[in-house]
C-alpha atoms as a printed R data frame, in Angstrom:
    type eleno elety resid chain resno      x       y       z
1   ATOM     1    CA   MET     A     1 44.415 -13.453 -24.074
2   ATOM     2    CA   GLU     A     2 42.225 -13.814 -21.079
3   ATOM     3    CA   LYS     A     3 42.987 -16.865 -18.643
4   ATOM     4    CA   ILE     A     4 39.915 -18.958 -17.401
5   ATOM     5    CA   LYS     A     5 39.624 -19.526 -13.669
6   ATOM     6    CA   ILE     A     6 39.019 -22.194 -12.551
7   ATOM     7    CA   LEU     A     7 38.585 -23.970  -8.656
8   ATOM     8    CA   VAL     A     8 38.827 -28.070  -8.147
9   ATOM     9    CA   LEU     A     9 37.644 -29.044  -5.177
10  ATOM    10    CA   GLU     A    10 39.233 -32.600  -4.786
11  ATOM    11    CA   ASP     A    11 41.194 -34.400  -1.588
12  ATOM    12    CA   SER     A    12 42.917 -37.004  -3.726
13  ATOM    13    CA   GLU     A    13 46.210 -36.688  -4.570
14  ATOM    14    CA   HIS     A    14 45.956 -38.898  -7.598
15  ATOM    15    CA   LYS     A    15 42.307 -37.473  -8.496
16  ATOM    16    CA   LYS     A    16 44.521 -33.866  -8.294
17  ATOM    17    CA   SER     A    17 46.959 -34.974 -10.527
18  ATOM    18    CA   ALA     A    18 44.767 -36.613 -13.344
19  ATOM    19    CA   ILE     A    19 43.395 -33.013 -13.093
20  ATOM    20    CA   GLU     A    20 46.129 -31.357 -13.425
21  ATOM    21    CA   SER     A    21 47.340 -32.800 -15.761
22  ATOM    22    CA   ILE     A    22 44.382 -31.507 -17.737
23  ATOM    23    CA   ILE     A    23 44.390 -27.986 -16.761
24  ATOM    24    CA   SER     A    24 47.193 -27.112 -15.987
25  ATOM    25    CA   THR     A    25 48.552 -24.812 -19.307
26  ATOM    26    CA   ASP     A    26 48.951 -21.541 -19.918
27  ATOM    27    CA   ASP     A    27 45.663 -20.017 -20.362
28  ATOM    28    CA   VAL     A    28 44.334 -21.221 -17.044
29  ATOM    29    CA   ASP     A    29 44.316 -19.815 -13.783
30  ATOM    30    CA   PRO     A    30 44.066 -22.456 -11.249
31  ATOM    31    CA   THR     A    31 42.873 -23.083  -7.645
32  ATOM    32    CA   TYR     A    32 42.786 -25.995  -5.709
33  ATOM    33    CA   CYS     A    33 40.863 -27.281  -1.937
34  ATOM    34    CA   THR     A    34 40.728 -30.174  -0.325
35  ATOM    35    CA   ASN     A    35 37.685 -29.490   1.557
36  ATOM    36    CA   ILE     A    36 34.473 -28.453   1.496
37  ATOM    37    CA   ILE     A    37 34.519 -24.617   4.037
38  ATOM    38    CA   ASP     A    38 38.364 -23.695   2.085
39  ATOM    39    CA   CYS     A    39 35.836 -24.082  -1.379
40  ATOM    40    CA   GLU     A    40 32.809 -22.194   0.206
41  ATOM    41    CA   ASN     A    41 35.214 -18.845   0.595
42  ATOM    42    CA   SER     A    42 37.313 -19.268  -2.208
43  ATOM    43    CA   LEU     A    43 33.247 -18.820  -4.236
44  ATOM    44    CA   ALA     A    44 32.934 -16.059  -1.979
45  ATOM    45    CA   ASP     A    45 35.675 -14.370  -2.582
46  ATOM    46    CA   LEU     A    46 35.831 -14.449  -6.979
47  ATOM    47    CA   LYS     A    47 34.050 -15.760  -9.525
48  ATOM    48    CA   TYR     A    48 35.106 -18.874 -11.299
49  ATOM    49    CA   ASP     A    49 34.206 -19.844 -14.992
50  ATOM    50    CA   LEU     A    50 34.412 -23.189 -13.908
51  ATOM    51    CA   LEU     A    51 33.966 -25.377 -10.518
52  ATOM    52    CA   ILE     A    52 35.381 -29.202 -10.365
53  ATOM    53    CA   LEU     A    53 34.281 -31.189  -7.430
54  ATOM    54    CA   ASP     A    54 34.458 -34.384  -6.166
55  ATOM    55    CA   MET     A    55 31.574 -35.725  -4.651
56  ATOM    56    CA   LYS     A    56 33.171 -37.210  -1.218
57  ATOM    57    CA   ILE     A    57 35.258 -34.695   0.771
58  ATOM    58    CA   PRO     A    58 35.977 -33.760   3.880
59  ATOM    59    CA   ARG     A    59 34.055 -30.477   5.570
60  ATOM    60    CA   ARG     A    60 37.400 -29.068   6.963
61  ATOM    61    CA   GLU     A    61 40.981 -30.178   6.872
62  ATOM    62    CA   GLY     A    62 41.997 -33.135   8.066
63  ATOM    63    CA   GLU     A    63 38.483 -34.905   8.844
64  ATOM    64    CA   GLU     A    64 36.578 -37.891   7.489
65  ATOM    65    CA   SER     A    65 35.426 -37.838   3.940
66  ATOM    66    CA   ILE     A    66 31.526 -36.803   3.785
67  ATOM    67    CA   SER     A    67 29.640 -38.743   1.185
68  ATOM    68    CA   LYS     A    68 27.432 -36.285  -0.415
69  ATOM    69    CA   GLY     A    69 30.134 -33.324   0.836
70  ATOM    70    CA   GLY     A    70 29.663 -32.237  -3.156
71  ATOM    71    CA   ILE     A    71 25.822 -32.411  -2.915
72  ATOM    72    CA   GLU     A    72 26.607 -30.152  -0.234
73  ATOM    73    CA   VAL     A    73 28.330 -27.262  -1.499
74  ATOM    74    CA   LEU     A    74 26.164 -27.349  -4.819
75  ATOM    75    CA   ASP     A    75 22.938 -26.717  -2.238
76  ATOM    76    CA   LYS     A    76 24.455 -23.737  -0.711
77  ATOM    77    CA   LEU     A    77 25.442 -22.643  -4.031
78  ATOM    78    CA   TYR     A    78 22.310 -22.189  -5.045
79  ATOM    79    CA   LEU     A    79 20.776 -20.872  -1.536
80  ATOM    80    CA   ASP     A    80 23.142 -18.315  -0.441
81  ATOM    81    CA   ASP     A    81 23.425 -15.414  -2.641
82  ATOM    82    CA   GLU     A    82 27.366 -14.761  -0.852
83  ATOM    83    CA   LEU     A    83 28.853 -17.790  -2.897
84  ATOM    84    CA   ASN     A    84 29.612 -16.991  -6.693
85  ATOM    85    CA   MET     A    85 27.516 -19.444  -9.369
86  ATOM    86    CA   PRO     A    86 30.242 -20.401 -11.517
87  ATOM    87    CA   THR     A    87 30.319 -19.925 -14.980
88  ATOM    88    CA   ARG     A    88 29.643 -23.710 -15.654
89  ATOM    89    CA   ILE     A    89 29.990 -26.789 -12.830
90  ATOM    90    CA   ILE     A    90 31.715 -30.461 -13.187
91  ATOM    91    CA   ALA     A    91 30.944 -33.209 -10.688
92  ATOM    92    CA   LEU     A    92 33.653 -35.412 -10.920
93  ATOM    93    CA   THR     A    93 32.413 -39.384  -9.371
94  ATOM    94    CA   ARG     A    94 32.877 -42.460  -9.362
95  ATOM    95    CA   TYR     A    95 30.439 -43.334  -7.888
96  ATOM    96    CA   ASP     A    96 26.572 -45.012  -9.875
97  ATOM    97    CA   ASP     A    97 24.768 -43.903  -7.329
98  ATOM    98    CA   LEU     A    98 26.199 -40.444  -6.900
99  ATOM    99    CA   GLN     A    99 25.572 -39.401 -10.632
100 ATOM   100    CA   SER     A   100 21.997 -40.756 -10.418
101 ATOM   101    CA   LEU     A   101 21.716 -38.587  -7.779
102 ATOM   102    CA   LEU     A   102 23.525 -35.435  -9.278
103 ATOM   103    CA   ASN     A   103 21.160 -35.812 -12.539
104 ATOM   104    CA   GLU     A   104 18.333 -35.692 -10.516
105 ATOM   105    CA   LYS     A   105 19.182 -32.788  -8.530
106 ATOM   106    CA   TYR     A   106 21.148 -30.474 -10.836
107 ATOM   107    CA   GLY     A   107 20.515 -31.767 -14.623
108 ATOM   108    CA   GLU     A   108 22.201 -28.326 -15.528
109 ATOM   109    CA   ILE     A   109 25.199 -29.426 -14.449
110 ATOM   110    CA   ALA     A   110 28.003 -31.950 -15.969
111 ATOM   111    CA   VAL     A   111 28.176 -35.160 -14.532
112 ATOM   112    CA   LEU     A   112 31.261 -37.262 -15.456
113 ATOM   113    CA   LYS     A   113 32.169 -40.409 -14.100
114 ATOM   114    CA   TYR     A   114 35.610 -40.857 -12.923
115 ATOM   115    CA   GLU     A   115 37.841 -44.300 -14.558
116 ATOM   116    CA   GLU     A   116 41.272 -44.148 -14.729
117 ATOM   117    CA   GLY     A   117 42.573 -44.854 -17.361
118 ATOM   118    CA   SER     A   118 39.274 -43.888 -18.959
119 ATOM   119    CA   ILE     A   119 39.663 -41.082 -21.776
120 ATOM   120    CA   LYS     A   120 35.837 -40.357 -21.856
121 ATOM   121    CA   TRP     A   121 35.627 -37.950 -18.064
122 ATOM   122    CA   SER     A   122 39.715 -36.246 -19.531
123 ATOM   123    CA   GLU     A   123 38.102 -35.500 -23.235
124 ATOM   124    CA   SER     A   124 35.120 -33.993 -22.186
125 ATOM   125    CA   LEU     A   125 37.025 -32.009 -19.353
126 ATOM   126    CA   LYS     A   126 39.070 -30.726 -22.484
127 ATOM   127    CA   ARG     A   127 36.193 -29.665 -24.294
128 ATOM   128    CA   THR     A   128 34.595 -27.617 -21.996
129 ATOM   129    CA   ILE     A   129 38.104 -25.882 -21.525
130 ATOM   130    CA   VAL     A   130 38.220 -24.830 -24.573
131 ATOM   131    CA   SER     A   131 34.293 -23.834 -24.769
132 ATOM   132    CA   LEU     A   132 34.956 -21.428 -22.018
133 ATOM   133    CA   LEU     A   133 38.139 -19.985 -23.190
134 ATOM   134    CA   LYS     A   134 36.688 -19.455 -27.248
135 ATOM   135    CA   ALA     A   135 33.414 -17.531 -24.779
136 ATOM   136    CA   LYS     A   136 36.351 -15.735 -22.503
137 ATOM   137    CA   ASN     A   137 37.429 -13.701 -25.342
138 ATOM   138    CA   ILE     A   138 34.262 -13.550 -27.027
139 ATOM   139    CA   LYS     A   139 32.080 -10.293 -26.257
140 ATOM   140    CA   ILE     A   140 28.700 -11.449 -26.079
141 ATOM   141    CA   ILE     A   141 25.715  -8.663 -26.989
142 ATOM   142    CA   HIS     A   142 22.102  -9.588 -25.559
143 ATOM   143    CA   CYS     A   143 19.909  -8.129 -27.841
144 ATOM   144    CA   GLU     A   144 15.531  -8.461 -27.571
145 ATOM   145    CA   GLY     A   145 14.196 -10.592 -30.784
146 ATOM   146    CA   SER     A   146 15.592 -12.095 -33.539
147 ATOM   147    CA   ASN     A   147 17.367  -8.829 -34.509
148 ATOM   148    CA   PHE     A   148 20.676 -10.856 -33.334
149 ATOM   149    CA   GLU     A   149 20.432 -13.809 -36.497
150 ATOM   150    CA   ASP     A   150 21.397  -9.635 -38.481
151 ATOM   151    CA   PHE     A   151 23.661  -8.701 -35.822
152 ATOM   152    CA   ASN     A   152 25.852 -11.814 -36.824
153 ATOM   153    CA   SER     A   153 26.214 -11.821 -40.504
154 ATOM   154    CA   LEU     A   154 28.079  -8.441 -39.816
155 ATOM   155    CA   LYS     A   155 31.014 -10.984 -38.468
156 ATOM   156    CA   LEU     A   156 32.410  -8.687 -35.932
157 ATOM   157    CA   ARG     A   157 36.016  -9.564 -34.757
158 ATOM   158    CA   ASP     A   158 35.647 -11.163 -30.829
159 ATOM   159    CA   ILE     A   159 31.941 -10.491 -30.655
160 ATOM   160    CA   GLU     A   160 28.431 -12.637 -30.959
161 ATOM   161    CA   PHE     A   161 24.848 -11.573 -30.162
162 ATOM   162    CA   ARG     A   162 22.630 -13.171 -27.946
163 ATOM   163    CA   SER     A   163 18.575 -12.656 -28.230
164 ATOM   164    CA   VAL     A   164 16.509 -11.901 -25.280
165 ATOM   165    CA   ASN     A   165 12.700 -11.622 -25.265
166 ATOM   166    CA   ASP     A   166 12.469  -7.955 -25.138
167 ATOM   167    CA   CYS     A   167 14.212  -4.323 -23.571
168 ATOM   168    CA   ARG     A   168 13.295  -5.022 -20.191
169 ATOM   169    CA   GLU     A   169 14.999  -8.424 -20.234
170 ATOM   170    CA   VAL     A   170 18.145  -6.741 -22.439
171 ATOM   171    CA   PHE     A   171 18.755  -3.704 -19.339
172 ATOM   172    CA   LEU     A   172 18.043  -6.321 -16.652
173 ATOM   173    CA   GLN     A   173 21.154  -8.469 -18.661
174 ATOM   174    CA   VAL     A   174 23.716  -5.120 -17.203
175 ATOM   175    CA   CYS     A   175 21.506  -4.486 -14.174
176 ATOM   176    CA   HIS     A   176 22.995  -7.931 -12.762
177 ATOM   177    CA   ASN     A   177 25.678  -8.393 -14.116
178 ATOM   178    CA   ILE     A   178 28.270  -5.949 -14.652
179 ATOM   179    CA   SER     A   179 30.045  -8.768 -16.855
180 ATOM   180    CA   SER     A   180 27.389  -9.048 -19.069
181 ATOM   181    CA   TYR     A   181 26.851  -6.314 -22.002
182 ATOM   182    CA   ALA     A   182 23.498  -5.544 -24.189
183 ATOM   183    CA   ILE     A   183 21.619  -3.446 -26.413
184 ATOM   184    CA   ARG     A   184 18.595  -1.760 -27.201
185 ATOM   185    CA   ASP     A   185 16.613   0.266 -29.003
186 ATOM   186    CA   ARG     A   186 16.321   3.660 -27.907
187 ATOM   187    CA   ASP     A   187 12.547   4.437 -28.722
188 ATOM   188    CA   PHE     A   188 11.241   7.001 -26.635
189 ATOM   189    CA   LEU     A   189 14.999   7.882 -24.501
190 ATOM   190    CA   VAL     A   190 15.725  11.350 -24.888
191 ATOM   191    CA   ASP     A   191 19.874  12.288 -25.107
192 ATOM   192    CA   ASP     A   192 20.576  12.950 -21.192
193 ATOM   193    CA   GLU     A   193 18.450   9.302 -20.483
194 ATOM   194    CA   ILE     A   194 20.781   7.724 -22.738
195 ATOM   195    CA   THR     A   195 24.362  10.106 -21.359
196 ATOM   196    CA   LEU     A   196 22.457   9.158 -17.399
197 ATOM   197    CA   LEU     A   197 22.362   5.212 -18.123
198 ATOM   198    CA   LYS     A   198 25.948   4.796 -19.830
199 ATOM   199    CA   ALA     A   199 26.633   6.552 -17.098
200 ATOM   200    CA   ARG     A   200 25.675   3.878 -14.650
201 ATOM   201    CA   TYR     A   201 25.872   1.022 -16.791
202 ATOM   202    CA   PRO     A   202 28.761   1.456 -19.669
203 ATOM   203    CA   ASN     A   203 28.178  -2.184 -20.937
204 ATOM   204    CA   LEU     A   204 24.733  -0.709 -22.272
205 ATOM   205    CA   TYR     A   205 24.619   0.076 -25.861
206 ATOM   206    CA   ILE     A   206 21.835   2.244 -26.445
207 ATOM   207    CA   LEU     A   207 21.102   2.585 -30.809
208 ATOM   208    CA   ASP     A   208 20.974   6.269 -32.120
209 ATOM   209    CA   TYR     A   209 17.909   5.686 -33.641
210 ATOM   210    CA   TYR     A   210 13.953   4.453 -32.720
211 ATOM   211    CA   CYS     A   211 14.408   0.611 -33.241
212 ATOM   212    CA   TYR     A   212 17.244  -1.411 -35.576
213 ATOM   213    CA   GLU     A   213 15.206  -0.620 -38.620
214 ATOM   214    CA   ASN     A   214 16.131   2.713 -38.419
215 ATOM   215    CA   TYR     A   215 19.384   1.876 -38.761
216 ATOM   216    CA   LEU     A   216 17.996  -0.988 -41.849
217 ATOM   217    CA   TYR     A   217 15.838   1.669 -43.221
218 ATOM   218    CA   HIS     A   218 17.948   4.607 -43.154
219 ATOM   219    CA   PRO     A   219 18.218   7.414 -46.550
220 ATOM   220    CA   ASP     A   220 21.855   6.437 -46.555
221 ATOM   221    CA   ASN     A   221 21.964   3.490 -45.904
222 ATOM   222    CA   LEU     A   222 19.144   2.440 -49.265
223 ATOM   223    CA   ASN     A   223 21.114   4.796 -51.216
224 ATOM   224    CA   GLU     A   224 24.352   2.364 -50.321
225 ATOM   225    CA   ALA     A   225 22.257  -0.573 -50.947
226 ATOM   226    CA   ILE     A   226 20.071  -0.051 -54.295
227 ATOM   227    CA   SER     A   227 20.936   1.232 -57.169
228 ATOM   228    CA   ASN     A   228 19.706   4.435 -58.768
229 ATOM   229    CA   PHE     A   229 17.733   5.623 -54.847
230 ATOM   230    CA   ASP     A   230 15.981   8.433 -54.985
231 ATOM   231    CA   LYS     A   231 17.370   9.854 -51.815
232 ATOM   232    CA   SER     A   232 16.030  13.084 -51.991
233 ATOM   233    CA   ALA     A   233 11.578  11.872 -52.877
234 ATOM   234    CA   TYR     A   234 12.302   9.060 -49.781
235 ATOM   235    CA   ILE     A   235 12.943  11.487 -47.582
236 ATOM   236    CA   GLN     A   236 10.450  13.888 -48.725
237 ATOM   237    CA   ASP     A   237  7.986  10.589 -48.333
238 ATOM   238    CA   LEU     A   238  9.765  10.384 -44.722
239 ATOM   239    CA   ILE     A   239  8.783  13.517 -44.055
240 ATOM   240    CA   GLN     A   240  5.196  13.625 -45.156
241 ATOM   241    CA   GLN     A   241  4.183   9.707 -43.483
242 ATOM   242    CA   LYS     A   242  5.724  11.723 -39.932
243 ATOM   243    CA   ASN     A   243  3.755  14.556 -40.312
244 ATOM   244    CA   LEU     A   244  0.698  13.170 -40.939
245 ATOM   245    CA   LYS     A   245  0.724  10.894 -37.673
246 ATOM   246    CA   LYS     A   246  3.120  12.758 -35.389
247 ATOM   247    CA   ASP     A   247  0.025  13.576 -32.905
248 ATOM   248    CA   ASN     A   248 -0.618   9.467 -32.647
249 ATOM   249    CA   ILE     A   249  3.207   9.328 -32.397
250 ATOM   250    CA   ILE     A   250  2.859  11.751 -29.640
251 ATOM   251    CA   LEU     A   251 -0.259  10.814 -27.920
252 ATOM   252    CA   ASP     A   252  1.693   7.116 -27.162
253 ATOM   253    CA   ILE     A   253  5.025   8.548 -25.904
254 ATOM   254    CA   LYS     A   254  3.581   8.715 -22.081
255 ATOM   255    CA   ASP     A   255  2.863   5.815 -21.844
256 ATOM   256    CA   SER     A   256  5.565   3.624 -23.775
257 ATOM   257    CA   ARG     A   257  7.863   5.610 -21.461
258 ATOM   258    CA   LYS     A   258  5.703   3.771 -18.734
259 ATOM   259    CA   GLY     A   259  6.943   0.999 -19.331
260 ATOM   260    CA   TYR     A   260 10.590   0.969 -19.148
261 ATOM   261    CA   THR     A   261 12.660  -1.196 -16.904
262 ATOM   262    CA   GLU     A   262 14.725   1.418 -16.380
263 ATOM   263    CA   PHE     A   263 13.139   4.493 -14.647
264 ATOM   264    CA   LYS     A   264 12.241   2.592 -12.177
265 ATOM   265    CA   HIS     A   265 15.958   2.185 -11.171
266 ATOM   266    CA   GLU     A   266 17.591   4.468  -8.645
267 ATOM   267    CA   ILE     A   267 19.775   6.497 -10.760
268 ATOM   268    CA   PHE     A   268 15.553   8.028 -12.349
269 ATOM   269    CA   LYS     A   269 14.741   8.591  -9.156
270 ATOM   270    CA   ILE     A   270 17.438  11.124  -8.349
271 ATOM   271    CA   ALA     A   271 17.840  12.262 -11.726
272 ATOM   272    CA   LYS     A   272 15.285  11.468 -13.707
273 ATOM   273    CA   THR     A   273 15.089  14.238 -17.259
274 ATOM   274    CA   LYS     A   274 13.119  17.169 -17.048
275 ATOM   275    CA   ASN     A   275 10.925  18.098 -19.304
276 ATOM   276    CA   ALA     A   276 11.689  14.810 -21.851
277 ATOM   277    CA   GLU     A   277  8.143  14.571 -23.711
278 ATOM   278    CA   GLN     A   278  8.414  17.980 -24.146
279 ATOM   279    CA   SER     A   279 11.893  17.289 -25.927
280 ATOM   280    CA   ILE     A   280 10.809  14.074 -28.071
281 ATOM   281    CA   ILE     A   281  7.536  16.651 -29.475
282 ATOM   282    CA   GLN     A   282 10.143  19.285 -30.825
283 ATOM   283    CA   ASN     A   283 12.288  16.740 -32.226
284 ATOM   284    CA   LEU     A   284  8.698  14.942 -33.675
285 ATOM   285    CA   LYS     A   285  8.002  18.489 -35.299
286 ATOM   286    CA   SER     A   286 11.183  19.325 -36.308
287 ATOM   287    CA   ASP     A   287 11.698  17.967 -40.153
288 ATOM   288    CA   GLN     A   288 15.023  17.609 -40.031
289 ATOM   289    CA   LEU     A   289 15.873  14.334 -40.594
290 ATOM   290    CA   GLU     A   290 18.547  13.198 -38.293
291 ATOM   291    CA   ASN     A   291 15.910  15.263 -35.347
292 ATOM   292    CA   PHE     A   292 12.723  13.723 -36.090
293 ATOM   293    CA   TYR     A   293 14.057  10.222 -37.317
294 ATOM   294    CA   LYS     A   294 14.978   8.402 -34.126
295 ATOM   295    CA   PHE     A   295 12.092   8.944 -32.166
296 ATOM   296    CA   PHE     A   296 10.426   8.146 -35.941
297 ATOM   297    CA   ASP     A   297  9.278   4.097 -35.355
298 ATOM   298    CA   MET     A   298 10.235   2.460 -39.520
299 ATOM   299    CA   ALA     A   299  9.645  -1.519 -38.190
300 ATOM   300    CA   GLY     A   300  5.801  -1.032 -36.772
301 ATOM   301    CA   LYS     A   301  5.929  -3.853 -35.414
302 ATOM   302    CA   LYS     A   302  2.861  -3.143 -32.930
303 ATOM   303    CA   ASP     A   303  0.659  -0.732 -35.634
304 ATOM   304    CA   LYS     A   304 -0.301  -2.613 -38.187
305 ATOM   305    CA   GLY     A   305 -2.575   0.050 -39.573
306 ATOM   306    CA   HIS     A   306  0.641   2.308 -40.032
307 ATOM   307    CA   GLN     A   307 -0.760   5.358 -37.179
308 ATOM   308    CA   LYS     A   308  2.465   5.405 -35.715
309 ATOM   309    CA   SER     A   309  5.261   4.181 -37.978
310 ATOM   310    CA   TYR     A   310  6.201   3.914 -41.025
311 ATOM   311    CA   ASN     A   311  4.426   2.135 -44.357
312 ATOM   312    CA   LYS     A   312  7.048   1.020 -46.341
313 ATOM   313    CA   GLU     A   313  5.218   1.173 -49.738
314 ATOM   314    CA   PHE     A   314  7.095   4.202 -51.696
315 ATOM   315    CA   LEU     A   315 10.023   1.200 -51.117
316 ATOM   316    CA   ASN     A   316  8.400  -0.777 -53.254
317 ATOM   317    CA   LYS     A   317  9.007  -0.406 -56.749
318 ATOM   318    CA   TYR     A   318 12.602  -0.897 -55.613
319 ATOM   319    CA   SER     A   319 13.912  -4.561 -55.984
320 ATOM   320    CA   PHE     A   320 16.105  -5.519 -53.686
321 ATOM   321    CA   ASN     A   321 15.736  -7.440 -50.277
322 ATOM   322    CA   LYS     A   322 16.765  -7.528 -46.429
323 ATOM   323    CA   THR     A   323 19.952  -9.010 -46.565
324 ATOM   324    CA   GLN     A   324 21.430  -6.365 -48.458
325 ATOM   325    CA   LEU     A   325 20.651  -3.994 -45.986
326 ATOM   326    CA   PHE     A   326 22.572  -5.254 -43.256
327 ATOM   327    CA   LYS     A   327 25.359  -6.018 -45.186
328 ATOM   328    CA   THR     A   328 26.610  -2.457 -46.644
329 ATOM   329    CA   VAL     A   329 28.955   0.024 -45.545
330 ATOM   330    CA   TRP     A   330 26.379   1.650 -43.545
331 ATOM   331    CA   PHE     A   331 25.682  -0.174 -41.743
332 ATOM   332    CA   LYS     A   332 28.427  -2.026 -40.728
333 ATOM   333    CA   THR     A   333 30.059   1.073 -39.275
334 ATOM   334    CA   ARG     A   334 27.175   2.433 -37.846
335 ATOM   335    CA   ILE     A   335 26.869  -0.806 -35.259
336 ATOM   336    CA   GLY     A   336 30.103  -0.641 -34.992
337 ATOM   337    CA   GLN     A   337 31.042   2.279 -33.944
338 ATOM   338    CA   LEU     A   338 28.279   1.464 -31.686
339 ATOM   339    CA   ILE     A   339 29.700  -1.079 -29.326
340 ATOM   340    CA   ALA     A   340 33.244   0.203 -30.320
């Protein structure tokens, strides 16, 4: 199990001992500072999972304590890009006025009132550590919209999916934080572009097909989920609809690709795949399922008349619900292989 890194800014030996008695476990890697300068140097050197800071603290070793020294550290954390923002911050103070000031100025951090003999602050600190330990050893993968609920229903070991608004936010999760994971729809990305992105951003997972629904409504998945499913007739319906709509899809390729945030980054300025659009068109003209299906929209969320996406009327004759589709072995295996 990976340890959590905790930085403690505290110059009182008595208070430090009280904190130490709580965080000194095999799961914690603690660092202790007694002044602002040492604390800021530590924050510049390393990203901590938790910062516990006192409010009245000296700026340098041997100097007198500053009444709002802890707030000075917080101010610099939010303004100085050279300091690594900890995952969680706890301000620990015995003074009511500082507690009120912190709640007003930094409502996003935890402010605990330190009182000798009280278990309230110590229990809260213990719960924070338990929460961090659980999060530290779970791979959190960000995905678009409400898909996270279906992904989480797979109950993949030590993996939790969380929602962000769109593919831009998905990409920014891994672009700005090398410890973050994210999964995005394939959309109109070709194989070479996917290879390029994954080489540069190993924590970015890209679906093999156009969107998440392409997995749900893949012939192999439906064949497992639905009794007496006519897989051959379904594939023929996919081919027929694709051929009727491919000209509309082709017209949409260029404009769709212009909006991809990834294309604005340096790797694509240097080595953007040539003839990508032509490659997509060739795949759409093919009647081989695994060629055209990766670029055929099976969701139709932005295509009310299904001019460019699959119309699921063929499936109306079968009795099934969406829950059945993401509980299959096929679906779980394919998503598991993607994020392995």
